[in-house]
Legacy VTK file of the C-alpha trace (Angstrom):
# vtk DataFile Version 3.0
C-alpha trace
ASCII
DATASET POLYDATA
POINTS 104 float
25.470 160.688 168.477
24.623 159.432 165.017
22.597 161.755 162.816
20.615 161.411 159.622
19.845 164.650 157.860
18.490 163.053 154.761
15.238 162.082 153.104
14.712 158.629 154.586
11.383 158.315 152.780
13.436 157.084 149.840
13.556 153.727 151.636
10.869 151.163 152.328
9.908 150.688 156.004
11.786 147.381 156.326
14.920 149.061 154.947
14.590 151.939 157.406
14.327 149.448 160.270
17.531 147.759 159.003
19.301 151.136 158.854
18.145 151.981 162.381
19.149 148.524 163.652
22.684 149.008 162.292
22.712 152.468 163.863
21.575 151.032 167.196
24.346 148.422 167.097
26.970 151.081 166.273
25.991 153.440 169.098
27.581 153.280 172.532
25.135 152.640 175.404
23.394 155.922 176.212
23.940 157.181 172.658
21.400 159.168 170.676
20.121 159.045 167.122
19.080 162.372 165.597
16.990 162.499 162.429
15.962 165.608 160.519
13.650 164.740 157.662
10.471 165.670 155.856
7.519 164.588 157.948
3.769 164.289 157.539
1.097 165.060 160.095
-0.155 162.007 161.969
-3.317 161.724 159.839
-1.167 161.918 156.667
-3.306 164.690 155.171
-0.363 167.033 154.794
1.577 169.170 154.815
1.846 169.812 151.140
5.588 170.609 150.902
6.934 167.170 151.919
4.372 165.418 149.729
5.209 167.528 146.668
8.958 167.101 147.231
8.474 163.348 147.347
6.370 163.392 144.180
9.147 165.284 142.385
11.674 162.660 143.468
9.364 159.841 142.306
9.272 161.537 138.932
13.065 161.399 138.942
12.943 157.687 139.829
14.441 158.004 143.297
11.778 157.672 145.977
9.114 155.201 147.022
6.118 157.523 147.294
6.106 157.492 151.103
6.655 160.251 153.625
6.864 159.205 157.271
4.936 160.615 160.185
6.518 161.030 163.589
4.642 157.901 164.693
6.097 155.969 161.731
9.603 156.961 162.805
8.767 155.958 166.380
7.601 152.506 165.243
10.733 151.971 163.126
13.081 153.122 165.893
11.477 151.048 168.639
11.562 148.029 166.316
15.326 148.582 166.100
15.666 148.709 169.913
15.626 152.446 170.632
13.830 153.974 173.623
12.602 157.451 174.533
11.603 158.396 170.994
10.564 162.024 170.658
9.600 164.070 167.608
8.577 167.633 166.833
8.491 170.117 163.979
11.746 171.920 163.169
10.168 173.948 160.377
6.418 173.991 160.876
4.704 171.510 158.631
7.800 170.664 156.647
10.809 169.258 158.489
10.636 167.164 161.613
13.217 166.346 164.251
13.230 162.837 165.669
15.450 161.682 168.540
15.787 158.368 170.349
18.199 156.777 172.830
20.018 153.523 173.228
19.640 152.405 176.824
22.687 152.680 179.046
LINES 1 105
104 0 1 2 3 4 5 6 7 8 9 10 11 12 13 14 15 16 17 18 19 20 21 22 23 24 25 26 27 28 29 30 31 32 33 34 35 36 37 38 39 40 41 42 43 44 45 46 47 48 49 50 51 52 53 54 55 56 57 58 59 60 61 62 63 64 65 66 67 68 69 70 71 72 73 74 75 76 77 78 79 80 81 82 83 84 85 86 87 88 89 90 91 92 93 94 95 96 97 98 99 100 101 102 103
């Protein structure tokens, strides 16, 4: 298991794919990646909390102005080679959980 409990929206999509590719290479076959992060609804209209948190971090010069949806994470992870991507809300409309597997 490799986990990321961090705001990955601080990275551009191509950088997230690189991070996930390195993670994929480091995992044993059958291993899992676990991500807990702020997440937007699929239509990117909310929720407000992740968007406002990201705006605060932009103000501090740290983030890119993006917050990922579950589908964004799925695209990045499958681009890196992961399978069986799943995502759901940990805290409704704030934090998401994303998991994926490296094939055995």
